[in-house]
N, C-alpha and C positions, 0 to 999 in steps of 0.2 A: 581504411580498415579500422574497426574498433580495436582498442587495446586494453590490456589488463583485465580487470573484473567486469568490464562492460561488453565483453564478447557476447554476441547474440547468435545462438545456434537455432535459428528459426527453421521449422519444418512446415511444409505446405499441408494444411488440413482445411476441410470445409467448415464454414461457420455453423455451429450448433450451440444453442443455449442449453448447457447441461453442467451439472456438478461433476467434478472429477476428483480422484484421490489426490491429496496434497503431496507435494514433494517434501522432503525433510525440512523442518523448520530452520536448520542451520543455513539453508540456501537463501534465506530471506534476511534482509536487514531492516531495522527500524531506525531511521535517522531523524532526530527531533530538531526542529528549528531552534535557533539560539534563544528566542523568546518563550519557547515551550508551548506555543499556540498551535503548532501543527507538527505532524510526523509523516515522513515519506517512507512507505514500505516498498522495497524493491527486491525482485528475484525473478526466476524463470517461470513461464507458464508451463504447467505439467503436460498440457496437450500439444501446443505448437512449439514450445521451447523458446519463444520470443521473450526478451527482457521486458518486464512490466513494472511500472511504478504507479502506486496509488497514494495520493496524499489525503490525509484525514486532518480536518481542522477541529479544534476543540471549541466547546461552547455551542450556542444556538445561533444558527445563521440569521442575520437580520436583526438581532437583538442589540440593545444599546449597552449591554454589559451589566456587571453587578454594581450596585451602589451600597454605600455604607462603609463602616470601618473594616479594616483587615483585608487580607488577600483571600481569594477563593482557595479551596483545597487543591492540592496538586492534581493536574490533569492526568488521565490514565487512558491508555489504549486498551480497548476491550480485548479479551483473549478467550476463545479464538476470535480472529477477525476474518471476515469474508472478503476475499480478493477476487477481482474480475480481471480477465486478460485485457491488458491495455497496451499490447505490443506495437500497435500502429501499422502492422503489416496488412496487406490486402488478403482477404479470405473469400473464396468462392461461396456463393449463397448468402452473403452477409446482407441483411435487409438495410435499406436506406435509413430507416428510423431506429436502428440499433443504438442503445444508450452507451455501450462500451466502444472502445477503439481496437478491438482484438478479435479473437476467434470465437467468442461467446461463452467460453468455459469459465467456471468459477469454482472456488475451493476455500477451505478453512485452513488457517495457519495459527498454531499456538506459539506464543513467544514466551521466553523465560521472563521472570519477574523484572529483572533489571532493564529489559527493553520496553516495558509497558509504560514507564513514566519518563519524562524528560530528565536529563542529567541535572544534578544539583550544582548550581554555580555558587561558589563561595566568594564573598568579597575579600579582596586583598587589603591588608592593613596599610 
């Protein structure tokens, strides 16, 4: 059985590709990777209740990166961000070629400013 904040309160709903009203933003977390190159957004699907996590990578996929002096500007998660249900549960009427792993619903989540950028890591003397 799941424990703590990973409890999954999944409800049986049929697969439908549709936008739904977002749950409160406080129900979602944005956890940045230590290198600041990706962020995992986790929370409940407002339609089926399944726990869903979507990972966003920074930069352009397949590129060789930036060249030249200096580091690029700090990465930032767009807000609002569109999330798709990725609960992983089986949903009736789900097409075999569906791009998501959930009930087909999607929604927007606005994050507070402090969650939009990776945490600043300071060097210790």
